[in-house]
C-alpha positions in Angstrom: 174.7 148.3 117.8 173.5 151.1 115.5 170.0 149.9 114.9 168.9 152.6 112.5 168.4 150.2 109.6 167.1 147.4 111.5 164.6 149.8 113.3 163.5 151.2 109.9 163.2 147.6 108.7 161.1 146.8 111.5 158.9 150.0 111.2 160.3 151.6 114.3 160.5 155.3 114.0 163.9 157.0 113.3 165.0 160.5 113.0 166.3 160.1 109.4 166.3 157.3 106.7 169.2 154.9 107.0 171.7 154.9 104.0 173.7 152.2 102.4 174.9 151.4 98.9 174.6 148.4 96.6 178.3 147.3 95.6 179.6 149.6 98.4 182.2 146.9 99.6 184.8 147.5 97.2 184.8 148.9 93.5 185.1 152.7 93.9 186.9 152.8 97.3 190.7 153.8 97.0 191.3 151.7 99.7 189.9 148.5 98.1 191.7 149.4 94.9 194.9 149.3 96.9 194.3 145.8 98.1 193.4 144.7 94.5 196.9 145.4 93.5 198.0 142.6 95.8 195.1 140.2 95.8 192.6 138.8 93.1 189.0 138.9 93.7 188.9 135.4 94.6 191.7 135.6 97.0 189.8 138.6 98.8 186.5 136.8 98.9 187.9 133.4 100.2 190.2 134.7 103.0 188.2 135.5 106.1 190.6 138.4 107.4 190.5 139.9 103.7 186.8 139.5 103.1 186.1 141.2 106.5 188.5 143.9 106.0 186.9 144.7 102.5 183.2 144.3 103.9 184.3 147.0 106.5 185.9 149.5 104.2 182.8 151.4 103.6 182.0 151.9 107.1 185.3 153.6 107.6 185.5 155.4 104.2 181.8 156.3 103.6 180.2 156.1 106.9 177.2 154.1 105.8 174.6 152.7 108.3 175.3 149.1 107.3 177.8 146.5 106.4 177.0 144.3 103.3 178.8 141.0 103.0 181.8 140.9 100.5 180.8 138.1 98.2 179.3 137.4 94.8 175.8 136.1 93.6 177.6 133.4 91.6 178.7 131.6 94.6 175.6 129.2 94.3 176.0 128.0 90.9 179.8 127.5 91.8 178.4 125.1 94.7 176.4 123.3 92.3 179.4 122.3 90.4 180.0 124.8 87.6 183.6 125.9 87.6 183.5 129.6 88.3 186.5 131.8 87.7 186.7 135.6 88.3 188.7 137.1 85.6 189.9 140.8 85.0 187.0 141.1 82.6 184.5 139.4 84.8 183.4 136.1 86.3 183.2 133.1 84.0 182.1 129.5 84.0 184.3 127.1 82.4 181.6 124.3 82.1 178.5 126.4 81.8 175.0 124.8 81.1 174.3 124.4 77.4 171.0 124.7 75.6 172.2 121.3 73.8 172.6 119.7 77.2 169.6 120.1 79.0 169.9 117.3 81.4 173.3 118.2 82.9 173.7 117.0 86.5 173.9 119.4 89.2 174.8 118.4 92.7 174.7 121.2 95.4 177.9 120.9 98.0 177.2 123.4 100.8 180.7 122.9 102.0 182.0 124.8 99.2 180.3 127.8 100.9 182.0 127.3 104.3 184.4 130.1 103.6 181.5 132.5 103.3 180.1 131.5 106.7 183.6 132.0 108.2 183.5 135.3 106.4 180.4 136.2 108.4 181.8 135.1 111.5 184.8 137.1 111.3 183.0 140.3 110.4 180.5 140.1 113.3 183.9 139.5 115.4 185.2 142.8 114.2 182.4 145.0 114.0 179.3 144.4 116.2 178.0 147.9 116.3 176.7 147.8 112.9 174.1 145.4 111.1 175.3 143.0 108.6 173.4 142.5 105.2 173.7 139.0 103.8 172.5 138.4 100.1 172.3 136.1 97.3 171.2 136.3 93.6 167.6 135.9 92.5 166.8 132.6 91.1 166.3 134.0 87.2 169.5 135.9 87.7 171.6 132.9 89.0 169.9 130.6 86.1 171.0 133.4 83.4 174.5 133.3 84.5 174.8 129.5 84.5 174.4 129.6 80.6 177.1 132.2 80.2 180.4 131.0 79.1 181.6 134.2 77.6 181.9 137.5 79.7 181.0 139.5 76.7 177.4 138.1 76.4 175.2 140.7 78.1 171.9 139.3 76.5 171.8 136.0 78.3 170.1 134.9 74.9 171.1 131.1 75.6 169.5 130.9 79.1 166.3 132.8 78.0 166.0 130.5 74.9 166.5 127.4 77.0 163.8 128.8 79.5 161.3 129.0 76.7 162.5 125.7 74.9 162.7 123.6 77.7 160.3 124.7 80.5 160.3 121.5 82.4 164.2 121.2 82.6 164.4 124.9 83.4 162.1 124.6 86.5 164.1 121.7 87.7 167.3 123.9 87.6 165.3 126.9 89.3 163.8 124.5 91.8 167.5 123.4 92.5 169.0 126.9 92.7 166.2 127.9 95.2 166.7 124.8 97.3 170.5 125.6 97.5 169.7 129.3 98.0 167.1 128.5 101.0 169.8 126.6 102.7 172.6 129.3 102.0 170.3 132.0 103.5 169.4 129.9 106.5 173.1 129.3 107.0 174.1 133.0 106.8 171.4 133.9 109.4 172.8 131.1 111.6 176.3 132.8 111.3 175.1 136.2 112.3 173.6 138.4 109.4 171.0 140.8 110.5 169.1 141.2 107.5 169.1 139.8 103.9 168.6 141.2 100.4 167.8 139.1 97.2 169.3 140.7 94.1 167.1 139.6 91.2 168.8 141.8 88.8 167.7 140.4 85.7 163.8 140.3 86.1 163.6 142.5 82.7 164.6 139.8 80.6 161.1 138.3 80.5 157.8 139.7 80.7 156.7 140.9 84.3 153.7 138.5 84.0 155.8 135.7 83.2 158.2 136.6 86.1 155.5 136.8 88.7 153.7 133.8 87.3 156.7 131.5 87.0 159.6 132.8 88.9 158.3 134.6 91.8 157.3 131.5 93.7 161.0 130.7 93.7 162.0 134.1 94.8 159.4 134.1 97.6 160.7 130.6 98.8 164.2 132.2 99.3 162.8 135.4 101.0 160.7 133.4 103.3 163.7 131.5 104.6 164.2 134.6 106.7 160.8 134.6 108.2 160.8 135.3 112.0 164.4 135.6 112.1 165.9 138.7 110.1 164.0 141.4 107.8 164.2 140.7 104.2 164.7 143.3 101.2 163.8 142.3 97.6 165.4 143.8 94.6 163.6 143.0 91.5 165.3 145.1 88.9 163.1 146.2 85.9 160.2 144.4 87.0 158.0 147.8 86.5 154.3 147.7 87.0 154.7 144.0 88.2 155.6 145.7 91.6 152.1 145.7 92.3 152.2 141.7 92.9 154.4 142.2 95.7 153.2 142.0 99.4 154.3 141.4 102.9 154.1 137.7 102.4 157.2 137.9 100.0 159.5 140.4 101.8 159.4 143.5 104.3 161.0 145.9 101.8 161.3 146.3 98.2 164.1 148.1 96.6 163.4 149.8 93.4 165.6 150.6 90.4 166.4 154.0 88.8 164.3 153.4 85.7 160.9 154.0 87.8 160.2 157.1 89.6 160.2 156.4 93.2 156.6 158.1 93.8 155.2 156.0 91.2 156.7 152.8 92.5 155.5 153.9 96.0 152.0 154.1 94.4 152.1 150.8 92.8 153.7 148.8 95.9 151.5 147.5 98.6 151.3 150.0 101.3 152.5 147.7 103.9 155.8 147.3 102.1 158.8 149.6 102.9 160.7 151.0 100.0 164.4 151.3 99.3 166.1 153.3 96.7 166.5 154.6 94.1 169.2 157.3 93.0 170.7 156.7 89.6 174.3 155.8 90.5 175.2 157.7 87.4 174.2 160.9 89.2 177.5 160.5 91.0 179.1 161.6 87.9 177.4 165.0 88.3 178.6 168.0 90.5 177.6 168.5 94.0 175.0 170.9 93.3 173.1 168.6 91.0 173.5 165.8 93.5 171.9 168.0 96.0 169.1 168.8 94.0 168.2 165.1 93.7 168.7 164.4 97.3 166.3 167.1 98.2 163.8 165.6 95.9 164.2 162.1 98.2 163.8 164.3 101.2 160.5 165.4 100.1 159.6 161.8 99.2 160.8 160.6 102.6 158.7 163.4 104.4 155.6 161.6 103.5 157.0 158.0 103.4 158.5 157.0 106.6 159.3 153.3 105.8 162.2 154.4 103.3 165.9 153.6 102.9 168.1 155.6 101.0 170.1 153.6 98.4 171.0 153.5 94.9 168.7 152.2 92.1 171.6 149.7 91.1 175.2 149.4 92.3 178.0 151.8 92.0 179.8 151.9 88.8 183.5 151.4 88.9 184.9 154.8 87.9 182.7 156.9 90.4 184.3 159.3 92.7 183.7 157.8 96.2 183.8 161.4 97.6 180.3 162.1 95.9 179.1 158.9 97.6 180.6 160.2 101.1 178.9 163.5 100.3 175.7 161.7 100.1 176.2 160.1 103.3 177.2 163.1 105.4 174.3 165.0 103.7 171.8 162.3 104.9 173.4 162.6 108.5 173.5 166.3 108.6 170.4 167.9 107.4 167.1 168.0 109.4 164.7 165.4 108.1 162.0 167.0 110.6 161.2 170.1 108.2 
C-alpha cells in the first residue's frame, strides 16, 4: 500500500505532504459525468460495482494519494427512517422533522447501510495499494438536514430554531444521531477503511462557544469510535477561534476551511494536532500561474509544519476544471519539498 497518507496521520516522516480532495469522487470528473448520464446518484451509490468504480476514478484521473468512499452524509438520517431522495436539485427528505412535531419517533435500522459496507469491501478488493477514507456527517450538520424539506432552504432556520426552542428534545435527537454514527463508523472500520473523516460542515450556524459546549461532545464520541483502530480527521467548518478547544483526545488531524489563514489556524490549534487544508476551491477557477503562487505559500507553510496534509478548505464546486485539480496533484508530486 502507498502509505504516505497513513504515515503522515501517524506522524511518520514523509518526503512530501499527501494530497487528496474533499468531493473528489465524482462531481468535476468527466468520467463521472459520463456515468451520470446513465445512472442516478442513488443508483451509483447503491450498486457496489458502480460505487467502487466512482470511488476509484480520482486515483486514475487525478493521481490522488487516497480514495474516499463514494457515499453521502445523509445516509444516517435515511437509516433513522426519514425518506431520503436524491433529486437533480439536491437531496430531500419527504418526511423531515418538523418544529411543531418534536416527538417524532426515530428508529435506527443499520441494515439500511449494508450496501455501504458492501461498497467498502468491493473498493478494497479492487484497490488495496491506496488507503480508503471513510466518513460520515457531523451531529449538528446531520441534525440540520433532518429538518430540511425544501432543497432551496440553505439557512436551516427550522433546525436551529428547534435547537434553541426545544433543547431537551434536540439533545435526544443529537444523541440518537451520535449512537447511529458510532455504530456506522465501527462497521466501516470492520469492513476495511484505513482512516475516517467527520464532516461537520455547518459549525458556523451556532456560536463557537455553543458548539464546543453542547455539540462537540457528540462529535468526540463519533471520532473516538476510531481510537486504536484507524486515524481520524475532524472537519469543523467555520469553527473559527473555537479551534483552540480541539486536542488529540478528540482526533488526530483537523481539516481547516479556507475562511481562516492556515498559519493562524496552526497557531490556534493544539501543537499535537496535525493540520489538513485549506486551499480555497474557487482558486481552481484561476489560471495556473495564480494557482502556483498559492501552492508556493502552502509549500512555505509545510516547510515548518511537517504534520500537514494538502487538501481543499471545502469540497470541489461542480463546474471546476478537473485539469486544474490534476495540476495541483502533479505539482505536489513533482517539486522538491526539501528546499
